[in-house]
FIRO-873000 format. One record per residue: residue number from 1; residue in one letter; x, y, z of N, C-alpha, C, O in turn. Coordinates in Angstrom, 2 decimals. Example, Ala and Ser with C-alpha at 12.3 -4.5 7.8 and 13.67 -1.06 7.14 Angstrom:
2
     i   aa       n_x       n_y       n_z      ca_x      ca_y      ca_z       c_x       c_y       c_z       o_x       o_y       o_z
     1    a     13.19     -5.69      7.80     12.30     -4.50      7.80     13.20     -3.30      7.80     14.24     -3.32      8.46
     2    s     12.85     -2.25      7.08     13.67     -1.06      7.14     12.90      0.03      7.87     13.41      1.14      8.04
//
This chain:
198
     i   aa       n_x       n_y       n_z      ca_x      ca_y      ca_z       c_x       c_y       c_z       o_x       o_y       o_z
     1    m     57.68     11.65     16.50     56.22     11.79     17.21     54.95     12.22     16.24     53.94     11.56     15.99
     2    k     55.42     13.81     15.67     54.53     14.55     15.21     54.44     13.92     13.84     53.41     13.95     13.17
     3    r     55.77     13.24     13.37     55.56     12.70     11.99     54.50     11.28     11.72     53.88     11.02     10.69
     4    s     54.56     10.35     13.27     53.90      9.33     13.30     52.21      9.70     13.44     51.33      8.96     13.02
     5    v     51.98     11.00     14.12     50.47     11.21     14.00     50.21     11.89     12.62     49.07     11.74     12.16
     6    r     51.01     12.53     11.99     50.40     12.88     10.70     50.26     11.63     10.05     49.14     11.38      9.60
     7    r     51.19     10.77      9.90     50.98      9.50      8.88     49.51      8.65      9.71     48.73      7.89      9.13
     8    w     49.48      8.94     10.75     48.10      8.14     11.41     46.98      8.75     10.97     46.00      8.08     10.66
     9    w     46.98     10.27     10.86     46.05     10.68     10.72     45.37     10.55      9.13     44.21     10.36      8.77
    10    r     46.77     10.75      8.30     46.60     10.33      6.82     45.85      9.32      6.58     44.77      9.44      6.01
    11    w     46.48      7.82      7.14     45.64      6.86      6.86     44.09      6.76      7.00     43.33      6.21      6.20
    12    l     43.68      7.52      8.42     42.18      7.67      8.80     41.82      8.14      7.97     41.07      7.45      7.28
    13    s     42.04      9.38      7.56     41.30     10.09      6.42     41.36      9.25      5.25     40.47      9.45      4.43
    14    v     42.23      8.34      4.97     42.02      7.53      3.61     41.05      6.51      3.82     40.31      6.24      2.88
    15    l     40.90      5.74      5.20     39.92      5.08      5.53     38.62      5.49      5.28     37.82      4.84      4.62
    16    i     38.36      6.78      5.92     37.24      7.35      5.83     36.44      7.81      4.61     35.24      7.82      4.31
    17    l     37.55      8.17      4.03     37.03      8.85      2.45     36.53      7.25      1.53     35.52      7.26      0.82
    18    a     37.42      5.95      1.70     36.82      4.96      1.10     35.65      4.53      1.75     34.80      4.11      0.96
    19    a     35.32      4.51      2.99     34.09      3.77      3.44     32.99      4.83      3.02     31.81      4.58      2.77
    20    a     33.57      5.98      2.99     32.51      6.87      2.19     32.04      6.72      0.76     30.86      6.87      0.43
    21    v     33.02      6.40     -0.07     32.69      6.18     -1.42     32.12      4.51     -1.38     31.31      4.12     -2.21
    22    l     32.42      4.02     -0.79     31.55      2.84     -0.63     30.40      2.78     -0.20     29.66      1.87     -0.58
    23    a     30.04      3.63      0.61     28.39      3.70      1.40     27.89      4.70      0.30     26.69      4.66      0.00
    24    g     28.66      5.54     -0.28     27.68      6.46     -1.60     27.28      5.06     -2.62     26.14      4.59     -2.61
    25    i     28.18      4.59     -3.30     27.89      3.54     -4.06     26.84      2.38     -3.67     26.09      1.87     -4.51
    26    s     26.85      2.11     -2.65     25.84      0.82     -1.92     24.44      2.05     -1.82     23.38      1.57     -2.22
    27    a     24.39      3.11     -1.47     23.14      3.79     -1.42     22.81      4.20     -2.88     21.70      4.71     -3.02
    28    w     23.48      4.09     -3.88     23.12      4.52     -5.28     22.55      3.01     -5.99     21.64      2.94     -6.81
    29    r     23.14      2.13     -5.58     22.58      1.12     -5.68     21.04      0.27     -5.27     20.22     -0.44     -5.85
    30    i     21.26      0.87     -3.83     19.79      0.45     -2.99     18.58      1.55     -3.54     17.37      1.35     -3.55
    31    a     19.30      2.76     -4.00     18.07      3.92     -4.24     17.40      3.46     -5.92     16.25      3.66     -6.30
    32    s     18.32      2.94     -6.54     17.90      2.72     -7.99     17.33      1.26     -8.19     16.90      0.80     -9.25
    33    y     17.40      0.67     -7.06     16.65     -1.03     -7.44     15.30     -0.53     -7.07     14.99     -0.29     -5.90
    34    a     14.44     -0.38     -8.17     13.22     -0.64     -7.98     12.22     -1.38     -9.09     11.42     -0.71     -9.74
    35    p     12.34     -2.75     -9.23     11.36     -3.38    -10.14     10.35     -3.29    -10.08      9.90     -2.70     -9.10
    36    l      9.49     -3.80    -11.04      8.01     -3.99    -10.73      7.71     -5.06    -11.81      8.19     -5.14    -12.94
    37    v      6.58     -6.05    -11.05      6.11     -7.28    -11.64      5.33     -6.83    -12.68      4.39     -6.08    -12.40
    38    t      5.58     -7.20    -14.04      4.05     -6.39    -15.28      4.00     -7.59    -16.11      3.62     -7.38    -17.26
    39    a      4.41     -9.29    -15.71      4.18     -9.63    -16.67      4.03    -11.53    -15.71      4.46    -11.64    -14.56
    40    g      3.71    -12.14    -16.08      3.85    -13.49    -15.56      2.89    -14.05    -14.54      1.95    -13.35    -14.17
    41    h      3.05    -15.17    -14.11      2.41    -15.57    -12.88      3.14    -16.63    -11.59      3.72    -17.71    -11.67
    42    y      2.75    -15.70    -10.36      3.59    -16.76     -9.44      3.00    -17.04     -8.37      2.08    -16.37     -7.91
    43    d      3.58    -18.29     -7.75      2.94    -18.78     -6.92      2.22    -18.07     -5.50      1.11    -18.24     -4.99
    44    c      3.10    -17.43     -5.22      2.52    -16.24     -3.97      3.33    -14.64     -4.15      3.95    -14.10     -5.06
    45    a      3.01    -14.31     -3.03      3.63    -13.01     -3.07      3.82    -12.81     -1.57      2.98    -12.92     -0.68
    46    i      5.51    -12.40     -1.45      5.93    -12.65      0.14      5.90    -11.29      0.64      6.58    -10.48      0.00
    47    v      5.34    -10.93      1.51      4.62     -9.92      2.05      5.78     -9.57      3.07      5.62    -10.34      4.02
    48    l      6.68     -8.89      3.26      7.63     -8.54      4.30      7.02     -7.74      5.59      6.50     -6.62      5.56
    49    g      7.20     -8.49      6.62      6.43     -8.05      7.72      7.02     -6.36      8.13      8.13     -5.94      7.78
    50    a      6.17     -5.69      8.81      6.46     -4.23      9.17      5.82     -4.42     10.62      5.38     -5.44     11.16
    51    a      5.91     -2.99     11.11      5.41     -2.97     12.58      3.87     -2.62     12.75      3.19     -2.26     11.79
    52    l      3.45     -2.73     13.76      1.89     -2.73     13.88      1.78     -1.32     14.78      2.65     -0.90     15.54
    53    v      0.67     -0.81     14.53     -0.16      0.25     15.42     -1.07     -0.17     15.84     -1.95     -0.56     15.07
    54    n     -1.26     -0.28     17.46     -2.43     -0.65     18.08     -3.24     -1.81     17.27     -4.42     -1.73     16.95
    55    d     -2.42     -2.81     17.04     -2.78     -4.32     16.20     -3.35     -3.88     14.72     -4.23     -4.54     14.19
    56    e     -2.85     -2.84     14.16     -3.22     -2.28     12.80     -1.96     -2.33     12.10     -0.88     -2.03     12.62
    57    p     -2.08     -2.63     11.17     -0.99     -2.42     10.17     -0.47     -1.32     10.34     -1.29     -0.56     10.86
    58    s      0.82     -0.68     10.09      1.30      0.69     10.35      1.28      1.10      8.82      1.50      0.31      7.90
    59    p      0.93      2.67      8.67      1.32      2.84      7.20      2.17      2.11      6.04      1.86      1.85      4.88
    60    v      3.21      1.91      6.66      4.28      1.22      5.87      3.74     -0.19      5.50      3.48     -0.63      4.38
    61    f      3.65     -0.66      6.48      3.21     -2.49      6.47      1.42     -2.44      5.30      1.04     -3.34      4.55
    62    e      0.83     -1.35      5.52     -0.05     -1.05      4.56      0.17     -1.08      3.50     -0.43     -1.85      2.76
    63    g      0.95     -0.37      3.14      1.40      0.16      1.95      1.86     -1.15      1.15      1.60     -1.34     -0.04
    64    r      2.55     -1.98      1.91      2.91     -3.28      1.35      1.87     -4.33      1.01      1.85     -5.04      0.00
    65    l      0.87     -4.30      2.22     -0.29     -5.26      1.79     -1.07     -4.80      0.80     -1.63     -5.57      0.02
    66    e     -1.18     -3.45      0.73     -2.04     -2.83     -0.54     -1.48     -3.23     -1.87     -2.08     -3.65     -2.86
    67    h     -0.27     -3.02     -1.70      0.56     -3.53     -3.41      0.17     -5.12     -3.31     -0.71     -5.36     -4.15
    68    a      0.49     -6.18     -2.63      0.32     -7.31     -2.88     -1.20     -7.73     -3.07     -1.45     -8.71     -3.77
    69    l     -2.11     -7.10     -2.51     -3.57     -7.20     -2.88     -3.65     -6.88     -4.51     -4.41     -7.55     -5.20
    70    e     -2.95     -5.99     -5.01     -3.38     -5.57     -6.48     -2.93     -6.38     -7.18     -3.60     -6.69     -8.17
    71    l     -1.60     -7.05     -6.94     -0.72     -8.33     -7.76     -1.62     -9.36     -7.40     -1.68    -10.06     -8.41
    72    y     -2.40     -9.87     -6.48     -3.66    -10.53     -6.32     -4.53    -10.44     -7.31     -4.63    -11.27     -8.21
    73    r     -5.32     -9.23     -7.19     -6.00     -8.61     -8.07     -5.91     -8.82     -9.83     -6.71     -9.13    -10.72
    74    q     -4.84     -8.56     -9.75     -4.04     -8.39    -11.34     -4.17    -10.19    -11.84     -4.22    -10.56    -13.01
    75    g     -4.20    -10.75    -11.10     -3.73    -12.36    -11.65     -2.14    -12.85    -11.53     -1.71    -13.94    -11.90
    76    r     -1.27    -11.61    -10.82     -0.01    -12.05    -10.94      0.19    -13.13    -10.06      0.98    -14.02    -10.39
    77    v     -0.49    -13.18     -8.87     -0.02    -13.85     -7.83     -1.06    -14.85     -7.33     -2.19    -14.37     -7.39
    78    g     -1.00    -16.23     -6.81     -1.85    -16.96     -6.38     -2.52    -17.02     -5.15     -3.68    -17.33     -4.91
    79    t     -1.21    -16.54     -4.11     -1.76    -16.68     -2.89     -0.93    -15.66     -2.05      0.20    -15.55     -2.53
    80    l     -1.09    -15.04     -1.15     -0.59    -13.97     -0.25     -0.07    -14.40      0.63     -0.81    -14.70      1.58
    81    l      1.47    -14.65      0.79      2.12    -14.93      2.06      2.66    -14.12      2.81      3.73    -13.59      2.50
    82    l      1.95    -13.85      4.04      2.44    -13.00      4.91      3.32    -13.45      6.25      3.18    -14.49      6.88
    83    t      4.35    -12.27      6.55      5.07    -12.59      7.08      5.54    -11.76      8.38      5.61    -10.55      8.16
    84    g      5.86    -12.15      9.62      6.03    -11.17     10.71      5.27    -11.91     12.05      4.19    -12.50     12.06
    85    g      6.08    -11.71     13.01      5.91    -12.73     14.40      5.39    -11.87     15.65      4.62    -10.95     15.35
    86    r      5.58    -11.98     16.47      5.29    -11.06     17.86      6.27    -10.06     18.41      7.39    -10.57     18.51
    87    a      6.24     -8.95     18.75      7.28     -8.10     19.50      7.24     -8.53     20.74      8.22     -8.24     21.42
    88    t      6.15     -9.32     21.41      6.47     -9.62     22.72      5.87    -10.86     22.53      5.34    -11.13     21.45
    89    p      5.90    -11.90     23.74      5.09    -13.21     23.66      3.45    -13.08     23.69      2.70    -13.97     23.28
    90    t      3.07    -11.93     24.19      1.47    -11.82     24.45      0.87    -10.68     23.17     -0.29    -10.30     23.09
    91    a      1.74    -10.37     22.43      1.14     -9.37     21.42      0.64    -10.35     20.20      1.02    -11.51     20.04
    92    h     -0.28     -9.67     19.38     -0.43    -10.28     18.11      0.58    -10.24     17.17      1.49     -9.41     17.14
    93    a      0.36    -11.29     16.28      1.83    -11.36     15.32      1.59    -10.28     14.27      0.43     -9.88     14.14
    94    e      2.65     -9.72     13.41      2.39     -8.91     12.37      1.35     -9.61     11.44      0.30     -9.09     11.08
    95    s      1.66    -10.49     11.20      1.36    -11.52      9.89     -0.25    -11.92     10.29     -1.01    -12.13      9.35
    96    e     -0.73    -12.03     11.55     -2.24    -12.39     12.02     -3.06    -10.91     11.91     -4.25    -10.88     11.59
    97    c     -2.54    -10.10     12.11     -3.04     -8.64     11.66     -3.27     -8.33     10.21     -4.36     -7.97      9.76
    98    a     -2.01     -8.51      9.38     -2.35     -8.50      8.01     -3.34     -9.73      7.85     -4.50     -9.39      7.64
    99    l     -3.20    -10.60      7.88     -4.33    -11.35      7.73     -5.93    -10.92      7.87     -6.62    -11.05      6.87
   100    r     -6.47    -10.46      8.98     -7.17     -9.57      9.19     -7.56     -8.44      8.30     -8.69     -8.36      7.81
   101    y     -6.46     -7.40      8.05     -6.79     -6.56      6.97     -7.22     -6.96      5.70     -8.23     -6.49      5.18
   102    l     -6.42     -7.89      5.11     -6.68     -8.37      3.95     -8.21     -9.12      3.83     -8.97     -8.86      2.89
   103    t     -8.53    -10.07      4.90     -9.56    -10.61      4.86    -10.67     -9.69      4.77    -11.59     -9.88      3.98
   104    e    -10.60     -8.70      5.53    -11.60     -7.32      5.64    -11.81     -6.75      4.11    -12.84     -6.28      3.63
   105    l    -10.65     -6.91      3.54    -11.13     -6.30      1.98    -11.42     -7.16      1.15    -11.31     -6.86     -0.04
   106    g    -11.88     -8.49      1.50    -12.39     -9.57      0.52    -11.34    -10.70     -0.06    -11.61    -11.50     -0.96
   107    v    -10.44    -10.63      0.45     -9.43    -11.75      0.16    -10.16    -13.14      0.95    -10.41    -13.29      2.14
   108    p    -10.38    -14.00     -0.15    -10.56    -15.15      0.59     -9.48    -15.62      1.31     -8.37    -15.58      0.77
   109    q     -9.67    -16.27      2.96     -8.93    -16.77      3.65     -8.11    -18.11      3.17     -7.05    -18.43      3.71
   110    d     -8.72    -18.88      2.06     -7.64    -19.78      1.53     -6.89    -19.39      0.37     -6.45    -20.18     -0.47
   111    r     -6.73    -17.83      0.38     -5.88    -17.41     -0.76     -4.64    -16.85      0.06     -3.69    -16.29     -0.48
   112    i     -4.78    -17.11      1.74     -3.81    -16.15      2.46     -2.86    -17.56      3.27     -3.26    -18.72      3.44
   113    r     -2.07    -17.21      3.50     -0.90    -17.81      4.19     -0.15    -17.05      4.86      0.34    -15.97      4.52
   114    i      0.00    -17.87      6.26      1.12    -16.74      7.22      2.33    -17.28      7.61      2.47    -18.45      7.27
   115    e      3.28    -16.77      8.25      4.05    -17.16      9.47      3.91    -16.45     10.58      3.19    -15.45     10.55
   116    d      4.50    -16.79     11.62      4.10    -15.78     12.71      5.47    -15.84     13.80      5.50    -15.33     14.92
   117    r      6.62    -16.65     13.08      8.09    -16.86     14.00      8.77    -15.69     13.78      9.20    -15.15     14.80
   118    s      9.00    -15.12     12.68     10.12    -14.05     12.02     10.10    -12.79     12.80      9.08    -12.29     13.28
   119    h     11.29    -12.34     12.90     11.61    -10.84     13.51     12.36    -10.12     12.82     12.26     -8.91     13.03
   120    t     13.19    -10.51     11.92     13.95     -9.89     10.97     13.59    -10.12      9.35     12.67    -10.89      9.08
   121    t     14.25     -9.52      8.41     13.97     -9.62      6.89     14.56    -10.84      6.52     14.19    -11.48      5.53
   122    h     15.53    -11.23      7.35     16.34    -12.60      6.91     15.32    -13.95      7.39     15.05    -14.96      6.73
   123    e     14.84    -13.55      8.81     13.94    -14.89      9.12     12.58    -14.64      8.45     11.79    -15.57      8.33
   124    n     12.28    -13.33      7.98     10.87    -13.56      7.25     11.09    -14.47      6.05     10.30    -15.35      5.72
   125    l     12.24    -14.17      5.40     12.34    -14.82      4.10     12.59    -16.30      4.38     12.23    -17.06      3.48
   126    i     13.19    -16.88      5.57     13.75    -18.19      5.92     12.24    -18.90      6.11     11.94    -20.00      5.67
   127    e     11.57    -18.20      6.70     10.22    -18.90      7.15      9.32    -18.67      6.00      8.44    -19.54      5.97
   128    a      9.22    -17.89      5.12      8.50    -17.66      3.68      8.88    -19.20      3.08      8.04    -20.08      2.92
   129    k     10.08    -19.31      2.83     10.85    -20.52      2.13     10.21    -21.58      2.81      9.57    -22.25      2.01
   130    r     10.13    -22.04      4.08      9.76    -23.15      4.52      8.02    -23.41      4.15      7.61    -24.51      3.77
   131    v      7.13    -22.21      4.33      6.06    -22.32      4.00      5.74    -22.32      2.21      4.61    -22.50      1.75
   132    m      6.90    -22.11      1.42      6.67    -22.55      0.11      6.87    -24.03     -0.06      6.04    -24.69     -0.67
   133    q      7.86    -24.53      0.41      8.17    -25.86      0.39      7.17    -26.89      0.83      7.00    -28.04      0.41
   134    e      6.44    -26.11      1.93      4.95    -27.12      2.13      4.27    -27.15      1.50      3.66    -28.22      1.44
   135    n      3.94    -26.32      0.81      2.72    -26.19     -0.53      3.44    -26.56     -1.45      2.65    -26.75     -2.37
   136    s      4.50    -26.81     -1.82      5.18    -27.21     -3.20      5.05    -26.04     -4.07      4.84    -26.17     -5.28
   137    w      5.19    -24.84     -3.47      5.49    -23.51     -4.42      6.61    -23.55     -4.77      7.52    -23.85     -3.99
   138    s      6.84    -23.22     -6.20      8.30    -23.19     -6.86      8.93    -21.39     -6.95     10.13    -21.11     -6.98
   139    n      8.13    -20.66     -6.97      8.42    -19.25     -7.38      7.55    -17.95     -6.28      6.49    -18.14     -5.66
   140    a      8.22    -16.93     -6.30      7.29    -15.95     -5.48      7.86    -14.69     -6.11      8.88    -14.51     -6.77
   141    v      6.73    -13.75     -5.64      6.90    -12.45     -5.48      7.19    -11.54     -4.24      6.30    -11.30     -3.43
   142    i      8.39    -11.06     -4.12      8.70    -10.37     -3.11      8.35     -8.99     -2.88      8.93     -8.19     -3.61
   143    v      7.27     -8.37     -1.76      6.83     -7.31     -2.01      7.33     -6.39     -0.56      7.18     -6.85      0.57
   144    s      7.94     -5.05     -0.84      8.33     -4.77      0.22      8.70     -2.77     -0.34      8.27     -2.30     -1.39
   145    d      9.23     -2.30      0.28      9.25     -0.52      0.00     10.40     -1.12     -0.88     11.06     -2.15     -0.75
   146    p     10.41     -0.14     -1.79     11.51      0.00     -2.99     13.34      0.28     -2.42     14.40      0.02     -2.99
   147    y     13.10      0.79     -1.33     14.41      0.72     -0.79     14.80     -0.52     -0.01     15.98     -0.85      0.10
   148    h     13.65     -1.28      0.62     14.13     -2.31      1.09     14.54     -3.85      0.15     15.14     -4.85      0.55
   149    l     14.05     -3.61     -0.98     14.60     -4.83     -1.92     15.74     -5.19     -2.37     15.86     -6.37     -2.70
   150    s     16.62     -4.48     -2.47     18.03     -4.98     -2.81     18.55     -5.81     -1.75     19.11     -6.89     -1.93
   151    r     18.34     -5.22     -0.60     18.97     -6.10      0.81     17.76     -7.49      0.59     18.24     -8.59      0.31
   152    a     17.06     -7.44      0.66     16.02     -8.59      0.35     16.28     -9.42     -0.65     16.48    -10.59     -0.32
   153    m     16.33     -9.15     -1.79     16.80     -9.93     -2.94     18.24    -10.80     -2.56     18.49    -12.00     -2.59
   154    m     18.94     -9.76     -2.24     20.39    -10.18     -1.85     20.24    -11.68     -0.59     20.93    -12.70     -0.51
   155    m     19.48    -11.38     -0.06     19.32    -12.60      0.75     18.60    -13.87      0.27     18.73    -15.08      0.47
   156    a     17.84    -13.13     -0.40     16.65    -14.37     -1.25     17.72    -15.14     -2.07     17.76    -16.37     -1.98
   157    k     18.63    -14.46     -2.90     19.44    -15.06     -3.77     20.29    -16.27     -2.87     20.52    -17.40     -3.28
   158    d     20.71    -15.71     -1.51     21.61    -16.53     -0.82     20.79    -18.03      0.07     21.29    -19.05      0.55
   159    l     19.75    -17.66      0.00     18.76    -18.64      0.57     18.11    -19.57     -0.81     17.47    -20.61     -0.70
   160    q     18.42    -18.96     -1.94     18.07    -20.00     -2.97     16.63    -20.18     -3.20     16.02    -21.18     -3.55
   161    l     16.17    -18.86     -2.89     14.78    -18.64     -2.87     14.41    -18.04     -4.39     14.87    -16.94     -4.69
   162    h     13.54    -18.80     -5.37     13.38    -18.51     -6.61     12.14    -17.23     -6.59     10.93    -17.43     -6.49
   163    a     12.71    -16.13     -6.69     11.68    -15.01     -6.64     11.95    -13.68     -7.35     13.10    -13.59     -7.77
   164    v     11.54    -13.14     -7.47     11.50    -11.47     -8.31     11.12    -10.60     -7.13     10.87    -11.06     -6.02
   165    a     11.09     -9.39     -7.43     10.82     -8.41     -6.28      9.69     -7.08     -6.85      9.89     -6.65     -7.99
   166    s      8.80     -6.59     -6.20      8.15     -5.72     -6.46      7.99     -4.39     -5.27      7.61     -4.62     -4.12
   167    g      8.28     -3.27     -5.67      8.49     -1.95     -4.78      6.94     -1.82     -4.63      6.18     -2.38     -5.42
   168    t      6.39     -0.90     -3.33      5.08     -0.69     -3.22      5.24      0.71     -3.95      6.16      1.38     -3.48
   169    p      4.47      1.38     -5.11      4.49      2.39     -5.44      3.95      3.27     -4.72      4.13      4.40     -5.18
   170    t      3.15      3.22     -3.45      2.84      3.85     -2.49      3.59      4.06     -1.08      3.00      4.33     -0.03
   171    s      4.75      3.92     -1.19      5.78      3.85      0.13      5.34      5.13      0.58      5.19      6.16     -0.08
   172    r      5.09      4.90      2.07      5.15      6.14      2.80      6.53      7.15      2.75      6.49      8.32      3.11
   173    y      7.67      6.51      2.27      8.78      7.31      2.15      9.06      7.81      0.99      9.64      7.23      0.07
   174    r      8.56      9.19      1.00      8.28      9.69     -0.37      9.34     10.98     -0.30     10.28     10.97     -1.09
   175    s      9.23     11.88      0.47     10.27     13.19      0.52     11.50     12.52      1.13     11.64     11.47      1.75
   176    w     12.24     13.37      0.78     13.59     13.10      1.52     14.01     12.84      2.88     14.87     12.09      3.35
   177    i     13.16     13.70      3.42     13.34     13.79      5.08     13.14     12.50      5.46     13.93     12.02      6.27
   178    s     12.17     11.79      5.01     11.57     10.39      5.36     12.54      9.30      4.65     12.93      8.32      5.28
   179    k     12.90      9.51      3.38     13.45      8.65      2.63     15.21      8.69      3.20     15.54      7.55      3.53
   180    a     15.95      9.35      3.31     17.22      9.72      4.04     17.59      8.65      5.10     18.53      7.86      5.07
   181    p     16.69      8.81      6.00     17.34      7.79      7.08     16.63      6.18      6.73     17.15      5.09      6.99
   182    f     15.78      6.35      6.31     15.56      4.62      5.71     16.84      4.45      4.89     17.77      3.75      5.28
   183    l     16.83      5.15      3.72     18.48      4.54      3.15     19.49      4.73      3.70     20.46      4.30      3.06
   184    a     19.75      5.25      4.77     20.96      5.34      5.42     21.01      3.74      6.29     21.96      2.96      6.38
   185    r     19.55      3.62      6.87     19.76      2.26      7.57     19.88      1.23      6.61     20.48      0.26      7.07
   186    e     19.45      1.10      5.23     19.57      0.04      4.43     20.77      0.03      3.98     21.08     -1.06      3.52
   187    v     21.65      0.89      3.92     22.69      1.08      3.27     23.79      0.24      4.98     24.35     -0.86      4.93
   188    l     23.78      0.92      5.88     24.36      0.05      6.98     23.95     -1.51      7.00     24.82     -2.38      6.92
   189    f     22.40     -1.85      7.11     22.43     -3.11      7.21     22.68     -4.32      6.15     22.81     -5.53      6.34
   190    s     22.71     -3.44      4.83     23.30     -4.36      3.53     24.80     -4.70      4.09     25.34     -5.80      4.09
   191    g     25.35     -3.41      4.58     27.00     -4.17      4.96     26.97     -5.00      5.91     27.81     -5.90      5.87
   192    l     26.14     -4.97      6.90     26.19     -6.03      8.06     25.86     -7.10      7.24     26.75     -7.94      7.13
   193    y     24.91     -7.30      6.68     24.68     -8.50      5.98     25.92     -9.07      5.09     26.35    -10.22      5.11
   194    r     26.31     -8.14      4.44     27.42     -8.94      3.61     28.53     -9.29      4.70     29.40    -10.04      4.28
   195    v     28.65     -8.93      5.86     29.55     -9.40      6.67     29.66    -10.43      7.84     30.57    -11.10      8.32
   196    i     28.46    -10.29      8.05     27.80    -11.52      9.09     26.91    -12.36      8.20     27.02    -13.53      8.57
   197    g     26.04    -12.23      7.13     25.42    -13.05      6.78     23.75    -13.20      7.65     23.18    -14.28      7.78
   198    k     23.21    -11.94      8.15     22.04    -12.02      8.70     21.37    -10.69      8.31     20.22    -10.45      8.68
//
């Protein structure tokens, strides 16, 4: 009995060590994935949704919107495609509040498109692809926080969405106190996506 228990603990230790190694490799890949668009022109910038605070973009969402705005002003993208639905049926959609935010900064409304159905990163990209097809757009820049982009680009590839990525240089996640939970979350969600495809 004691021998079988030791054997069980030995296999459990191996599995835990293997899981830790895989998580470490995934974390390194996510943390080192931070491309920037420095050349070329794209049909749109897909801004991945984020939370609202009192119907205003949260600091995280604001950082994504500001970066997309900079790409637009540089002439890198022709249109800003805002994603994000409603947290509740009576709430404002993330994309609607983002639209208001950008128009107040001077972006012409005809240079902005929104979708208000999605609630996850995967849904953001599915709905963004639908809007792109409706407008006959062929390529895009996906805008989000750097740690979010590895998973987003994995999804975009699976959806056959022709896109490049650009991480926000002003991400709220600057110190390791704020970065660590976000990175751990992305390691978990990336692993889940590889298993269940969502």
